[in-house]
C-alpha positions in Angstrom: -18.4 -4.8 -21.2 -14.7 -4.3 -22.3 -13.0 -6.3 -24.9 -9.9 -8.8 -24.3 -6.8 -7.5 -25.6 -6.5 -9.1 -28.8 -9.6 -7.9 -30.0 -12.0 -11.0 -28.6 -14.9 -9.3 -27.8 -17.9 -10.5 -25.3 -15.6 -12.9 -23.5 -16.7 -13.6 -20.0 -14.9 -13.8 -17.0 -14.3 -18.0 -17.0 -12.6 -17.4 -20.6 -10.5 -15.1 -20.0 -9.5 -16.2 -17.0 -8.4 -19.9 -18.2 -6.3 -18.0 -21.2 -4.4 -15.7 -18.4 -3.3 -19.3 -16.6 -3.0 -21.7 -19.2 -0.9 -19.4 -22.1 0.2 -16.4 -20.0 2.7 -15.5 -22.9 0.2 -15.4 -25.2 -2.2 -13.2 -22.7 0.5 -10.6 -21.6 2.1 -10.6 -25.0 -0.6 -9.2 -26.6 -1.1 -6.5 -24.0 2.4 -5.6 -23.7 2.3 -4.8 -27.5 -0.1 -1.9 -27.2 2.8 0.0 -25.4 5.8 1.5 -26.5 8.9 -0.3 -26.3 12.2 0.8 -27.6 13.4 -2.7 -28.6 11.0 -5.8 -28.3 11.2 -8.6 -25.8 13.1 -12.1 -26.7 11.0 -14.1 -24.4 7.5 -12.8 -22.4 8.1 -15.3 -19.6 11.5 -16.8 -18.1 10.4 -19.0 -15.3 13.4 -21.4 -15.3 14.7 -19.8 -11.8 11.6 -19.7 -10.1 10.9 -18.0 -7.5 12.9 -15.2 -9.7 10.8 -15.0 -12.7 11.3 -12.6 -15.2 8.8 -11.1 -17.8 9.6 -9.1 -21.4 13.1 -10.6 -21.2 15.3 -8.5 -23.5 12.8 -6.0 -23.9 14.0 -2.2 -23.5 11.2 0.6 -22.2 10.7 3.3 -20.0 7.5 3.9 -17.5 7.9 7.4 -17.8 8.1 7.5 -21.4 4.6 5.4 -21.4 2.9 7.4 -18.9 3.6 10.8 -19.8 5.3 11.5 -23.2 3.3 9.0 -25.1 0.0 10.8 -24.4 2.0 14.4 -24.6 3.4 13.8 -27.7 0.8 12.0 -29.2 -1.7 14.6 -29.9 -3.5 14.4 -26.1 -0.8 17.5 -24.4 -4.4 19.3 -23.6 -5.9 16.3 -22.0 -5.9 16.6 -18.1 -3.8 14.2 -16.3 -3.4 14.9 -12.8 -6.1 17.5 -10.9 -4.9 18.5 -7.0 -7.7 19.1 -4.3 -6.3 20.3 -0.9 -9.2 20.7 1.5 -6.3 21.0 3.9 -4.9 24.1 2.5 -8.5 25.3 0.3 -6.2 25.0 -3.0 -6.9 23.0 -6.4 -4.9 22.7 -9.6 -5.1 21.2 -13.2 -2.6 19.8 -14.8 -2.4 18.6 -18.6 -0.4 16.2 -19.8 1.8 18.7 -21.5 2.3 20.3 -18.4 3.3 17.4 -16.8 5.6 16.6 -19.6 7.2 20.0 -19.1 7.5 19.5 -15.1 8.8 16.0 -15.3 11.3 17.0 -17.7 12.7 19.8 -15.3 12.8 18.0 -12.7 14.6 15.2 -14.3 17.5 17.4 -15.6 17.7 18.7 -11.8 18.5 15.2 -10.4 20.6 14.6 -13.3 22.7 17.7 -12.5 22.9 16.9 -8.9 24.6 13.3 -9.9 21.6 10.8 -10.1 22.3 8.6 -12.4 20.7 5.2 -13.5 20.4 2.7 -10.5 20.7 5.2 -7.9 18.1 5.5 -5.3 15.9 8.5 -4.7 14.4 8.9 -1.1 11.0 10.6 -1.6 9.6 12.2 1.8 6.4 14.2 0.5 2.5 14.7 1.2 -0.2 14.3 -1.2 1.1 17.4 -3.8 1.7 17.0 -7.5 5.3 17.6 -6.7 5.7 13.8 -5.6 4.2 12.5 -8.8 6.8 14.8 -10.9 9.5 13.3 -8.5 8.5 9.7 -9.1 8.1 10.2 -12.9 11.3 12.2 -13.1 13.2 9.3 -11.4 11.8 6.5 -13.9 12.4 8.7 -16.7 16.2 8.6 -15.9 16.4 5.1 -14.8 16.7 6.1 -10.9 15.0 3.9 -8.4 12.8 5.9 -6.0 11.8 5.2 -2.5 8.7 6.7 -1.2 8.0 7.0 2.6 4.4 7.6 4.3 4.9 11.1 5.8 3.2 9.8 8.8 6.2 7.8 9.7 8.4 9.4 12.0 12.2 9.7 12.2 13.4 6.1 13.1 11.3 4.8 10.7 12.6 7.2 7.9 16.1 6.4 9.0 16.0 2.6 8.7 14.3 2.9 5.2 17.2 5.0 4.3 19.6 2.8 5.8 18.5 -0.2 3.8 18.3 1.8 0.5 21.4 4.3 0.7 19.7 6.8 -1.0 21.9 9.5 -2.9 18.9 12.5 -2.9 16.3 12.8 -0.4 13.2 15.1 -1.8 11.1 16.3 1.2 9.0 19.7 1.6 8.7 22.3 4.8 5.6 20.7 5.9 2.3 18.6 5.1 -1.1 19.6 6.2 -3.2 17.3 8.1 -7.0 19.1 8.6 -5.2 22.7 8.9 -2.3 21.4 11.2 1.5 21.7 9.6 3.4 18.2 10.0 7.0 19.4 10.1 8.6 17.3 7.3 12.0 18.8 7.5 12.6 18.6 10.5 11.7 14.9 10.9 14.4 14.5 7.9 17.0 16.6 9.6 16.5 14.2 12.9 17.0 11.4 10.4 19.9 12.7 9.1 21.9 12.7 12.1 21.4 8.9 12.1 21.6 8.1 8.1 23.6 10.9 6.0 21.9 11.7 2.6 24.8 13.6 0.4 22.1 15.8 -1.2 18.4 17.3 0.1 15.9 18.5 -1.9 13.1 20.9 -0.2 10.0 22.2 -1.6 9.2 25.2 0.0 5.3 25.5 0.6 5.4 28.2 2.7 4.2 26.2 5.9 6.7 26.6 8.0 10.5 27.9 9.1 13.2 25.5 8.2 16.6 25.3 8.6 18.8 24.7 5.7 22.2 22.8 5.9 24.8 24.6 3.4 26.0 22.6 0.6 23.3 19.7 1.4 19.8 21.2 1.5 18.4 23.0 -2.0 15.1 24.9 -2.6 12.9 22.6 -5.2 12.1 26.2 -7.1 15.7 27.4 -7.3 17.1 24.0 -8.7 14.2 23.8 -11.1 14.7 27.4 -12.4 18.7 27.1 -12.4 19.2 23.7 -13.5 16.2 22.7 -15.1 16.4 21.8 -18.7 13.6 21.5 -21.0 14.0 18.0 -22.5 15.7 15.0 -20.5 16.0 11.9 -23.0 14.4 9.0 -21.5 16.9 6.2 -20.1 15.7 2.7 -22.0 15.2 -0.1 -19.1 15.5 -3.6 -19.5 12.2 -5.1 -18.6 13.7 -6.9 -15.4 15.5 -3.8 -14.3 14.2 -2.0 -10.9 11.7 0.8 -11.0 10.9 1.4 -7.3 11.7 0.1 -3.7 8.7 0.1 -1.3 8.9 -1.0 2.4 6.7 -3.0 4.0 6.3 -4.5 7.5 7.5 -7.8 8.7 7.0 -10.0 11.3 10.5 -9.4 12.8 10.4 -5.8 13.6 12.3 -5.4 10.2 11.0 -3.5 7.5 11.9 -5.3 4.0 12.3 -3.2 0.5 9.6 -4.7 -1.8 11.5 -4.5 -5.4 9.3 -3.9 -8.3 11.0 -4.6 -12.0 9.9 -2.0 -14.9 8.2 -3.5 -18.1 6.1 -6.6 -16.1 4.9 -3.6 -13.7 4.0 -1.3 -16.5 1.7 -3.9 -18.6 0.1 -5.1 -15.4 -0.8 -1.5 -14.6 -2.1 -0.6 -18.1 -4.2 -3.7 -18.1 -5.6 -3.6 -14.7 -7.4 -0.4 -15.6 -9.3 -2.0 -18.4 -10.1 -5.5 -16.9 -10.4 -4.8 -13.2 -11.4 -1.2 -13.1 -13.3 -0.9 -16.2 -12.2 2.5 -17.0 -12.3 4.7 -20.3 -10.5 6.7 -22.5 -11.9 10.0 -20.8 -13.0 9.0 -17.4 -11.6 9.9 -14.0 -10.1 7.6 -11.3 -9.5 8.7 -7.9 -7.2 6.4 -5.6 -7.9 7.8 -2.3 -4.5 6.6 -1.1 -1.0 8.3 0.2 1.5 8.3 -2.4 3.8 6.3 0.3 1.4 3.5 0.3 1.4 0.9 -2.7 -1.9 1.8 -3.7 -0.9 5.2 -4.3 2.5 4.2 -6.3 -0.1 2.0 -8.7 -3.2 3.5 -8.7 -2.4 7.5 -8.0 0.5 7.7 -10.3 1.5 4.8 -12.6 -1.6 2.9 -14.0 -4.2 6.0 -14.8 -1.1 7.7 -16.3 -0.1 4.7 -18.1 -3.6 4.1 -19.7 -4.1 7.6 -20.5 -6.8 9.1 -18.0 -7.4 11.7 -15.4 -5.9 11.1 -11.7 -6.9 12.8 -8.7 -4.6 13.4 -5.9 -6.3 14.6 -2.7 -4.6 16.6 0.1 -6.9 16.1 3.3 -9.2 13.6 5.5 -12.3 12.0 4.6 -13.7 14.4 7.5 -12.7 18.0 7.2 -13.6 20.7 6.4 -16.9 18.7 6.8 -18.1 15.1 6.9 -19.4 15.3 2.8 -15.9 16.4 1.5 -15.1 13.2 -0.2 -18.5 13.2 -2.1 -18.0 16.8 -3.2 -14.6 15.8 -4.5 -17.1 13.1 -6.6 -19.1 15.5 -7.7 -16.6 18.4 -8.4 -14.3 16.1 -10.8 -16.8 14.0 -12.0 -15.0 10.9 -10.5 -16.1 7.7 -12.5 -14.0 5.1 -10.7 -13.2 5.0 -7.3 -10.8 3.1 -4.9 -10.8 3.5 -0.9 -9.9 1.7 2.4 -13.1 0.3 4.3 -11.7 2.3 7.2 -12.7 5.8 5.3 -16.1 4.6 4.7 -16.6 3.2 8.3 -15.7 6.6 9.2 -18.3 8.1 6.9 -20.9 5.9 7.7 -21.0 7.2 11.4 -21.8 10.3 9.8 -25.1 9.5 8.4 -25.9 9.0 4.7 -27.4 12.2 4.3 -23.4 13.4 3.7 -23.6 11.5 0.4 -27.1 12.0 -0.7 -26.4 16.3 -0.3 -23.7 15.3 -3.9 -24.4 14.6 -7.0 -22.3 11.3 -7.2 -24.0 9.8 -10.4 -20.6 10.2 -12.2 -19.3 7.1 -10.1 -19.9 3.8 -11.7 -17.8 1.7 -9.3 -16.5 1.9 -5.6 -13.6 -0.3 -5.1 -12.8 -1.0 -1.6 -9.3 -2.8 0.0 -6.7 -2.8 2.1 -8.4 -4.5 5.1 -11.0 -7.0 5.6 -14.7 -5.2 4.2 -17.4 -6.0 6.9 -20.8 -6.8 5.4 -22.7 -3.6 7.0 -20.2 -1.3 5.9 -20.5 -2.9 2.1 -24.4 -2.6 2.6 -23.9 1.0 3.5 -21.7 2.0 0.6 -24.0 0.2 -1.6 -27.2 2.3 -0.3 -24.9 5.7 -0.4 -24.4 5.1 -4.2 -28.0 3.9 -5.1 -27.2 0.2 -5.6 -24.2 0.9 -7.9 -21.4 -1.8 -7.4 -19.2 -1.6 -4.6 -16.5 -4.1 -5.4 -14.5 -5.6 -2.4 -10.8 -6.2 -3.8 -7.5 -8.0 -2.0 -4.0 -7.4 -2.6 -0.8 -6.4 -0.9 2.4 -4.3 -1.3 4.1 -7.6 -2.5 1.5 -8.0 -5.7 1.6 -4.5 -6.5 -2.2 -4.6 -7.8 -5.3 -6.9 -7.2 -4.9 -10.4 -6.2 -8.7 -11.3 -5.8 -11.5 -9.0 -7.0 -14.8 -8.7 -9.6 -13.5 -7.9 -12.8 -16.4 -5.6 -14.5 -13.7 -4.2 -17.4 -14.4 -8.4 -18.3 -17.4 -9.4 -16.6 -19.6 -8.3 -13.4 -20.5 -11.6 -11.9 -22.7 -11.8 -9.1 -21.5 -10.5 -5.7 -21.3 -12.2 -2.5 -21.1 -9.7 0.4 -18.1 -10.3 2.5 -16.0 -12.4 -0.3 -13.6 -10.5 -2.4 -14.9 -12.9 -5.3 -12.3 -14.8 -7.6 -9.0 -14.6 -8.9 -7.3 -11.7 -10.8 -6.2 -12.5 -14.0 -2.7 -14.4 -14.3 -2.8 -15.4 -10.7 -3.2 -19.4 -9.8 -4.5 -19.5 -6.3 -5.0 -22.3 -3.9 -6.1 -22.8 -0.1 -3.8 -25.2 1.5 -3.3 -26.3 4.9 0.3 -26.2 6.2 1.8 -29.4 4.3 0.9 -27.9 1.1 -2.2 -30.3 0.4 -5.4 -28.0 -1.0 -8.2 -28.1 1.6 -11.9 -28.8 0.9 -14.0 -26.1 0.2 -15.6 -23.9 3.3 -12.3 -24.7 4.8 -10.0 -22.4 6.4 -6.6 -22.6 5.0 -3.6 -20.5 4.0 -4.1 -18.6 0.9 -0.8 -19.3 -1.4 -0.2 -18.5 -5.3 1.6 -21.0 -7.5 3.9 -19.8 -9.6 4.9 -18.0 -11.8 3.4 -14.8 -10.3 1.7 -12.8 -13.0 3.6 -9.7 -14.3 3.7 -6.5 -11.6 4.5 -8.5 -8.6 7.4 -8.4 -6.2 10.6 -9.5 -7.6 12.7 -9.8 -4.7 13.6 -7.7 -1.4 15.9 -5.2 -2.2 19.7 -6.6 -1.2 18.4 -10.0 0.0 17.3 -12.6 -2.5 17.6 -15.3 0.5 15.2 -13.6 2.7 13.0 -12.9 -0.4 12.9 -16.9 -1.1 12.7 -17.7 2.8 10.1 -15.4 3.4 7.6 -15.8 0.7 8.3 -18.8 -0.9 9.2 -21.6 1.9 6.5 -21.3 4.5 4.5 -23.5 2.1 7.4 -24.7 -0.1 6.9 -24.0 -3.5 4.1 -21.5 -3.5 3.8 -17.9 -2.6 2.3 -17.0 0.9 0.4 -14.3 1.2 0.3 -14.3 5.1 -3.5 -14.6 5.1 -5.9 -16.9 5.7 -8.6 -17.5 3.9 -11.7 -19.8 2.7 -13.6 -20.6 -0.8 -17.2 -21.6 -0.9 -18.7 -24.2 -3.5 -18.8 -21.7 -6.4 -15.1 -20.8 -5.6 -15.7 -17.4 -4.0 -12.6 -16.4 -1.4 -13.6 -14.6 2.0 -10.2 -13.5 3.8 -10.3 -14.2 7.4 -6.9 -12.2 8.6 -3.0 -12.5 8.6 -1.2 -15.5 9.6 1.7 -13.0 10.6 2.4 -10.6 13.3 1.3 -7.7 11.4 -1.4 -5.3 12.2 -3.8 -3.7 9.2 -4.7 -0.3 11.1 -7.0 1.8 8.7 -5.3 -0.1 5.9 -1.8 0.6 6.8 0.3 -2.6 7.7 2.2 -2.5 10.9 4.4 -4.9 12.4 3.7 -5.6 15.9 7.0 -6.8 16.7 8.4 -3.2 15.7 6.3 -1.5 18.0 7.1 -3.6 20.7 11.1 -3.2 20.0 10.3 0.6 20.5 8.2 0.3 23.5 10.7 -2.1 25.2 13.4 0.7 24.7 11.9 2.5 27.7 13.7 1.9 30.8 10.9 1.1 32.9 9.5 -1.6 30.5 10.5 -4.9 31.5 8.7 -7.2 29.0 5.5 -5.7 26.5 3.3 -7.5 24.1 1.5 -5.7 21.5 -1.7 -7.4 20.3 -4.2 -6.2 17.6 -8.1 -5.9 18.9 -11.1 -5.0 16.1 -12.0 -1.6 16.1 -15.1 -0.4 14.3 -13.6 2.3 12.1 -9.8 1.1 11.4 -10.4 -2.6 11.4 -7.7 -3.4 13.9 -5.7 -1.1 16.6 -2.6 -1.8 18.5 -3.0 -2.6 22.2 0.4 -2.7 24.6 0.2 -5.0 27.3 3.2 -3.7 29.8 5.1 -5.9 32.4 7.4 -2.8 34.6 10.9 -3.5 36.1 10.8 -3.6 39.9 10.6 -0.5 41.5 8.4 1.5 38.6 4.9 2.2 39.1 2.1 2.7 36.5 1.1 6.3 35.9 -0.3 8.5 33.6 2.9 10.4 32.5 4.7 6.7 31.9 1.7 6.0 29.5 2.6 9.6 27.8 6.3 9.1 27.6 5.4 5.7 25.6 2.8 7.5 23.2 5.3 10.0 22.8 8.3 7.3 21.9 6.2 5.3 19.5 5.1 8.3 17.8 8.5 9.6 17.3 10.0 6.5 15.9 7.3 4.9 13.8 4.5 7.4 13.4 1.0 8.8 15.0 -0.3 5.7 13.1 1.3 3.4 15.7 0.3 4.7 18.9 -1.5 2.0 20.7 -4.9 2.8 21.4 -4.9 1.2 25.2 -1.9 0.5 27.5 -2.5 -2.2 30.4 -0.2 -2.4 33.0 0.1 -6.5 33.7 2.0 -8.6 36.6 3.1 -10.9 33.8 2.4 -12.3 30.1 1.4 -15.7 29.2 3.9 -17.7 26.7 4.2 -20.9 24.9 7.0 -23.0 25.9 9.2 -22.1 23.0 8.8 -18.4 24.8 6.3 -16.9 22.4 4.0 -14.7 23.8 0.1 -16.4 23.3 -1.3 -13.5 21.3 -4.5 -15.3 20.3 -5.3 -15.5 23.8 -4.4 -12.2 24.9 -6.9 -10.7 22.2 -9.6 -13.0 23.0 -9.3 -12.0 26.7 -8.8 -8.8 25.8 -12.0 -8.7 23.7 -13.9 -10.2 26.2 -14.9 -13.1 24.1 -16.8 -16.0 25.5 -14.1 -19.1 26.5 -17.6 -21.3 26.0 -17.7 -20.8 22.3 -13.9 -20.2 21.5 -11.7 -22.4 19.7 -8.4 -20.8 20.1 -5.1 -22.8 19.3 -2.0 -21.6 19.7 1.0 -23.7 17.9 3.0 -25.4 20.5 0.5 -25.3 23.4 -1.9 -28.0 24.3 -5.7 -27.0 24.4 -5.6 -27.5 27.9 -2.6 -25.1 28.1 -4.5 -22.3 26.5 -7.5 -22.7 28.5 -5.8 -22.2 31.5 -3.9 -19.3 29.9 -7.3 -17.6 28.9 -8.7 -18.0 32.4 -5.4 -16.5 33.9 -5.3 -13.9 31.4 -9.1 -13.0 32.3 -8.6 -12.7 35.5 -5.2 -10.3 35.1 -6.9 -8.1 32.8 -9.5 -7.6 35.2 -7.1 -6.2 37.7 -4.7 -4.5 35.1 -3.9 -0.7 35.8 -4.8 1.1 32.3 
C-alpha cells in the first residue's frame, strides 16, 4: 500500500478521502510540492468565482519539463519512457527519457520556426505512434495548445474541430493502419482543409501511401526536423491556469464542445493518480490501451506515466490482429504491471475463449482497470478468471474530468469489490446522487450523479471560447452542481452503480457519439424526410446506433439507399458512427414539444416486454407512452430494413 503524500503511511481510504475533501488546499499542496515549479503558487485554490475555480494560482510550471526534462536531466536518461508496439505494421521501438528529450526539443524547434507561439493552437491528426506523443509534448514545451483529433473521425468531424479551435499548424501522416490496411489520413486532411484552411501542415511520411503535397503549405516531418530542429528549446513557464490542451467531446445538440484543460492542476492530478489510483511503482510499466484522440490517451498514455517517470506502452493495432491473443502477448513482452482498457475490448476477447489469455505469461500484471462504458458483471467475471483472480477494477470518468471520478484506489487501500459497482469517489470528488430538484435521494434510489464544487484539479475549466455554454451545460441543469450526464444509484455502503446517460450521447466501444450529430448527417440526404437515431444494447460494444428513417414521398427503400446513408456517415463522422441497422418506417412517435420518444423506440426495437416496463418520457403521460410503445412495436414489425 502506497503512502499518502506528506509521509503519512498506512492510511486507509476513508481517512485519505476525508482529508482531500475537508482540506483540499493542504492535500493538493503537499502533492504539488513534489513537482517542479519555476515559481511557487500564491494560493492553492481560488474558488471565489465558481464554477471557474483555479488551482495553484500564480504558480508557474511546464508540463513537458516535468514529464521529460525532470527525468532526462535528473539521472534517468537511460530509463525507458515509451515502448511502441505496432502489430499492424510488425514493428516495435523503445525510447528512453534521454531520447524522448532529444526528439521533443527538435520538434519544438520546428514548431517555433514555423511561427507557433505561446497560446497558438496546433491540431494533431496522427495514429498511435511515438511521434504523436512527441508532438503533444513539443506543444506544451513552448506553451502552444494542442488539439488532438481521433483518426477514426472523417472529414466533417475534423473540419468542425478545426473551425472551432483555429490552429496555426496541423500535423498528420500519410496513413494509419487498421490491421494491415492503410487508413488515408492526409487525404482526409486535404478534404477538411478545403472547408477550413490551416496555414501550415506537417506530414509524417510512414511510407504507407502516396500523398499530394501543397507547395508552401505542406512540409514533411523528417525534412523539417533535419533542417530546422535545434538541440534545445527552453520550456516556457506557464501560469498554472493557462490552457494546456483542447479535447472535443460530443454534445446533445449535435455540436462538439472543446473541453479546456489547465496546466498546473492537470499536472498535479495526473501525477498523483498514478500512485493513489493505479498503484504504480518507480520501475513499473503502464499500458493504457486507448487512442491518443481520446482523453485516456492524453492522460494515461502520455502525461500521467511520464510525469510519474515510468514506462508507457503505445500500441498500434486492434485487440484481435494478427490473432486473438495479441494483447496478452504485449503484456508478456513488456512485463506490463498495470493496464487500462475498455470493457468493449474484453467483451470481444471473451468471445474467443480464455485459452488465448492462458497461452501467455501475464503474471507481471497486478491490476486491470476497465472504464469508458458500463462494465457488465459477466465480463468482469471473465477478466478475473483470465487473470487468475487478480484485481479487475471498474472505474468511471469523463472526457471532462480528465481522470477517474469513481474507482477502487489500491494505491491507498484495495477495498472489497462489488461486481457491477464502480466503488466509491476518488480523492477530491464530493459526489451526490440527486433528484431533478437537486435534493439527495435515498440509498438504492436512482438519481442524477453530480459533483459539488470545487472540482478537484485536472478537470475541465471551461469550453473553448464559450464560458457561458460551459456554465449552462454543466452547472445549470442541477443549479450549483456539476452534472456528469449519468444516472446512478448508491447502495447502503455508499458503493455506486452507473445506469447510463441522461443525455442523447451514445457510448459505442467507449467512444462518445452524439445521436443528434448522426441524425443531422443522415437528414442531409435528399431522400430523407425524418430520422431518429437511438442507441441499442450490443454485447460487444455496449451500445450501437440504429437509424429509424421516414422517406420523402415518392422515395422507396433500397439496398443502394442504405449504402449511400452509411457512406455519408462514414465520410462525415467516421466508421465508428455508422448505424448498425437502418429501418425505414412510416412515422416516428414524438412527445408534445416535438422531441422523439427515444426510450419508447429503444424498448420497442429491443422487443422488451411491455408488461414489465416502466418507461417514462418527460412531457408525455403514462397512457401516451403505452400507446406509443404498442404502435411502435406494430410499426417495427412491418418496417423495411
